[in-house]
C-alpha positions in Angstrom: -84.5 87.3 221.2 -86.4 90.4 222.7 -84.6 93.5 223.7 -85.1 92.7 227.4 -83.8 89.3 227.1 -80.8 90.6 225.3 -80.1 93.2 227.9 -80.5 90.7 230.8 -77.9 88.5 229.2 -75.4 91.3 229.4 -74.0 90.7 232.8 -70.2 91.3 232.4 -68.5 94.7 232.7 -67.1 96.2 229.3 -63.6 95.5 228.6 -60.9 98.1 228.0 -61.0 97.4 224.3 -65.0 97.8 224.2 -64.5 101.1 225.9 -61.7 102.3 223.6 -63.7 101.3 220.4 -66.6 102.9 221.6 -65.0 106.1 222.4 -63.2 106.0 219.1 -66.7 105.9 217.5 -67.7 109.1 219.3 -70.1 107.6 221.5 -69.4 109.3 224.9 -71.5 110.0 227.9 -72.8 113.4 227.5 -75.2 115.5 229.8 -77.8 117.5 227.7 -78.2 119.8 230.7 -74.7 120.9 230.9 -75.1 123.4 228.1 -78.1 124.9 229.7 -76.2 125.6 232.7 -73.5 127.1 230.6 -75.8 129.4 228.9 -77.2 130.4 232.3 -73.7 131.3 233.4 -73.1 133.0 230.0 -76.1 135.2 230.8 -75.2 136.2 234.1 -71.5 137.0 232.9 -72.9 139.1 230.1 -75.1 141.0 232.5 -72.4 141.5 235.0 -69.6 142.6 232.8 -71.0 144.0 229.5 -74.7 144.7 229.7 -74.2 148.2 231.3 -71.6 149.4 228.9 -73.1 147.8 225.8 -76.4 149.0 226.8 -75.4 152.6 227.4 -73.7 152.7 223.9 -76.7 151.3 222.3 -79.2 153.7 224.0 -76.8 156.7 223.0 -76.6 155.7 219.6 -80.4 155.1 219.1 -81.1 158.3 221.1 -78.8 160.2 218.4 -80.4 158.5 215.6 -84.0 159.0 216.6 -84.2 162.3 218.7 -83.6 164.1 215.4 -85.6 162.2 212.8 -85.2 165.3 210.5 -81.7 164.2 209.6 -83.0 161.1 207.8 -84.4 161.3 204.4 -87.0 158.7 203.9 -88.2 159.8 200.3 -87.1 156.7 198.8 -86.9 153.0 199.7 -83.1 153.2 199.6 -83.2 155.8 202.4 -85.4 153.4 204.4 -83.1 150.5 203.8 -80.0 152.8 204.8 -81.9 153.4 208.1 -82.7 149.8 208.7 -79.1 149.0 208.1 -77.7 151.6 210.6 -80.3 150.3 213.1 -79.4 146.7 212.4 -75.7 147.4 212.7 -76.2 149.0 216.2 -78.3 146.1 217.3 -75.5 143.7 216.1 -73.0 145.4 218.1 -75.1 144.9 221.3 -75.7 141.3 220.3 -72.2 140.3 219.4 -70.8 140.3 223.0 -73.8 138.3 224.2 -73.4 135.8 221.2 -69.8 135.5 222.2 -70.5 134.6 225.8 -73.1 132.0 224.8 -70.6 130.4 222.3 -67.8 130.2 224.8 -70.1 128.7 227.4 -71.3 126.1 224.9 -67.7 125.1 223.9 -66.6 124.9 227.5 -69.7 122.8 228.6 -68.7 120.2 225.8 -64.8 120.3 226.4 -65.3 119.9 230.2 -67.4 116.7 229.8 -65.1 114.9 227.4 -62.1 115.6 225.5 -62.6 117.1 222.1 -62.0 114.8 219.1 -62.6 114.8 215.4 -65.0 111.9 214.6 -67.3 111.6 211.4 -69.0 108.5 212.8 -71.4 110.5 214.5 -72.6 112.7 211.5 -72.8 109.5 209.2 -76.4 109.0 208.1 -78.0 106.1 210.0 -81.3 104.3 209.2 -82.1 104.1 213.0 -82.3 107.8 213.1 -85.3 107.8 210.6 -86.8 104.5 211.6 -90.2 104.8 213.3 -89.5 101.8 215.5 -86.2 103.4 216.8 -87.8 106.8 217.1 -90.8 105.2 219.2 -88.2 103.5 221.3 -86.5 106.6 222.1 -89.5 108.5 223.0 -91.1 105.9 225.2 -88.1 103.9 226.3 -86.1 104.4 229.4 -84.0 107.2 228.2 -87.2 109.0 226.8 -88.9 108.7 230.3 -85.8 110.1 231.8 -85.6 113.1 229.4 -89.4 113.6 230.3 -88.7 113.5 234.0 -85.8 116.0 233.6 -88.1 118.4 231.7 -90.7 118.2 234.4 -88.2 118.9 237.1 -87.0 122.0 235.0 -90.4 123.3 234.4 -91.4 122.8 238.1 -88.3 124.3 239.5 -88.4 127.4 237.2 -92.0 127.9 237.9 -91.6 127.6 241.8 -88.6 130.1 241.4 -90.4 132.6 239.3 -93.5 132.5 241.4 -91.4 133.0 244.5 -89.7 136.0 243.1 -92.9 137.7 241.6 -94.5 137.3 245.1 -91.6 138.7 246.9 -90.7 141.6 244.4 -94.1 142.4 243.1 -94.3 145.5 245.0 -90.9 146.6 244.1 -91.6 146.1 240.5 -94.8 148.1 240.5 -93.0 150.9 242.5 -90.5 151.3 239.5 -93.5 152.5 237.5 -93.6 155.6 239.5 -90.0 156.2 240.1 -87.3 157.8 238.1 -87.1 156.0 234.7 -83.2 156.3 235.0 -83.3 153.7 237.5 -85.5 151.3 235.7 -82.5 149.5 233.8 -80.7 149.1 237.1 -83.5 147.6 238.7 -84.4 145.1 235.9 -80.5 144.0 236.0 -80.6 143.5 239.7 -83.9 141.4 239.5 -82.7 139.5 236.4 -79.4 138.5 238.2 -81.2 137.4 241.3 -83.7 135.3 239.1 -80.9 133.7 237.0 -78.7 132.9 240.2 -81.7 131.0 241.6 -82.5 129.1 238.5 -78.8 128.3 238.0 -78.6 126.7 241.6 -81.5 124.4 240.6 -80.0 123.6 237.4 -76.5 122.7 239.0 -78.3 119.9 240.9 -79.9 118.8 237.9 -76.6 118.8 235.7 -74.9 116.8 238.6 -77.5 114.3 238.8 -77.6 114.1 234.9 -73.8 113.7 234.7 -73.9 110.7 237.1 -76.9 109.2 235.3 -75.5 109.5 231.9 -72.2 107.8 232.7 -73.9 105.0 234.6 -76.3 104.6 231.8 -73.4 104.6 229.2 -71.5 102.0 231.1 -74.7 99.9 231.3 -75.2 100.0 227.8 -71.7 98.8 227.2 -72.1 95.8 229.2 -71.3 92.6 227.5 -72.4 88.9 227.4 -70.0 86.1 228.3 -70.0 85.0 224.8 -68.9 88.5 223.6 -66.1 88.5 226.0 -64.9 85.1 224.9 -65.1 86.2 221.1 -63.2 89.4 221.9 -60.6 87.4 223.6 -60.4 85.0 220.7 -60.1 87.8 218.3 -57.3 89.4 220.3 -55.4 86.2 220.8 -56.3 84.6 217.5 -58.4 81.9 216.6 -56.8 78.6 218.3 -57.6 76.6 215.1 -56.1 79.2 212.8 -53.0 79.6 215.1 -52.6 75.8 215.2 -52.8 75.8 211.4 -50.2 78.5 211.0 -47.8 76.7 213.4 -48.4 73.6 211.4 -47.5 75.4 208.3 -44.5 76.8 209.8 -43.3 73.4 211.1 -43.8 72.1 207.5 -41.7 74.7 205.9 -39.0 74.3 208.6 -38.9 70.5 208.1 -38.7 70.8 204.3 -35.8 73.4 204.6 -33.9 71.1 207.1 -34.3 68.1 204.8 -33.1 70.1 201.8 -29.9 71.1 204.0 -29.1 67.5 205.2 -26.9 66.6 202.1 -24.7 69.4 203.1 -24.0 68.1 206.5 -20.6 67.0 207.6 -22.1 64.2 210.0 -25.4 63.0 211.6 -25.5 62.1 215.2 -28.4 59.6 215.9 -29.7 57.5 219.0 -30.2 55.5 216.9 -33.9 56.1 215.7 -35.5 58.4 218.1 -33.2 61.4 217.7 -31.1 62.6 214.9 -28.9 65.9 214.5 -27.2 67.0 211.3 -24.1 69.0 211.8 -22.0 70.9 209.3 -18.4 71.8 209.9 -16.0 73.2 207.4 -12.7 74.8 208.7 -12.6 77.2 205.9 -15.9 78.5 206.9 -14.8 79.3 210.4 -16.8 79.0 213.7 -18.1 76.1 215.6 -20.3 73.3 213.9 -23.7 74.4 212.6 -26.9 72.5 213.2 -28.7 72.1 209.9 -31.5 69.7 211.0 -32.8 67.9 214.0 -35.8 65.7 214.7 -37.3 62.8 216.6 -38.9 59.5 215.6 -40.1 59.8 211.9 -38.2 63.0 211.4 -35.1 61.5 212.7 -35.5 58.4 210.4 -36.1 60.8 207.4 -32.9 62.5 208.3 -30.8 59.4 208.5 -32.4 58.2 205.3 -31.4 61.4 203.4 -27.8 61.3 205.0 -27.1 57.7 204.0 -28.5 58.5 200.4 -26.1 61.2 200.1 -23.1 59.5 201.8 -23.3 61.7 204.9 -21.6 59.6 207.9 -24.2 58.6 210.5 -22.6 58.2 214.0 -24.7 56.5 216.8 -24.2 58.1 220.1 -27.3 57.8 222.3 -26.2 59.8 225.1 -24.7 62.7 223.1 -27.6 62.7 220.6 -30.2 62.9 223.5 -28.4 65.6 225.5 -27.7 67.8 222.4 -31.3 67.6 221.0 -32.7 69.6 223.9 -29.9 72.4 223.8 -29.3 73.1 220.0 -31.3 75.1 217.5 -31.5 74.8 213.8 -29.1 77.2 211.8 -27.2 77.9 215.0 -23.9 76.9 216.4 -23.5 74.3 219.0 -23.2 75.3 222.7 -19.7 75.5 224.0 -20.3 72.3 226.3 -20.5 70.1 223.1 -17.4 71.3 221.5 -15.1 68.6 222.8 -17.5 65.6 222.1 -18.3 66.8 218.5 -14.7 67.7 217.8 -13.6 64.1 218.7 -16.2 62.8 216.3 -15.1 65.1 213.5 -11.6 64.1 214.2 -12.4 60.5 213.9 -14.1 60.9 210.6 -11.3 62.8 209.1 -8.8 60.0 210.6 -10.9 57.3 209.1 -11.1 58.9 205.8 -7.6 59.5 205.6 -6.9 55.8 206.5 -9.1 54.8 203.6 -7.4 57.2 201.0 -4.0 55.6 202.1 -5.4 52.0 201.6 -6.8 53.1 198.3 -3.5 54.5 197.1 -1.4 51.5 198.2 
């Protein structure tokens, strides 16, 4: 089946289980443009709050270093390395705050899109990542064309914005060449902030569209076929054939356990072949009579057969057997509404057995 045919067959919305499993694997809708917007905001924040102070410290340090070159002895290579080390250290002090802003912006842009989670599935090696066919589909497929369109939009927007600023501020920029050099950093800072602000506005529009697109495309990729939904439901509920087999095994085990308990019964109430209930009552054990076994048709006949083979009395009472069958459970005491009827039967058995013993003694 071709890829287009497979996608056309996925007409059903993804289930909660499909979405949950996908999220657990780390497959989340992510906008690649959000970190770019975060970087622009980080640059603006750095220029607004840190650039002037950090720049002044860097200028003062470099001025103190290079205005008096006689203080540096460059007779050996070690001296040159020491000078480079000092210069790099000062540049690092300038770059560290900027790097902090960019790192924080990158982390926030990821957290605000999706909740953070630890998942090794995303970094596990996959053959599709190095497959030429998969790479070709990524480049020239729907997603690749979308990324190409976003790149064109960014290039066009930035080109238009930069052109507008150059045309508008060209005279002011040329005029700074003949003005006080001390005002040059402030002028550059002001122009940079205006340019970044304009680019950020265009990027906000792109990020908003990309966020919507990424989530729509993500849910579209998660769509399922009707057969997949049936298979998932079957997996969640259990295969009917397997469940039926399990129920059959449970019934067989219960039946064997009931048949093994019938010889310990006090009496069996039958109807006469359709229903059979084996009860046990021993005064010393306490409590009401307990159901050891019950069954209908063939099971009822088997209960009677085992009872007769073990000299367990079988009493035929159609009405009582039928009414008790629907209200009693195996290994549980009989309900109170049957106490009187069962007590009369037990009393009858004890009276009959007592009379037989008296006749035998005579």
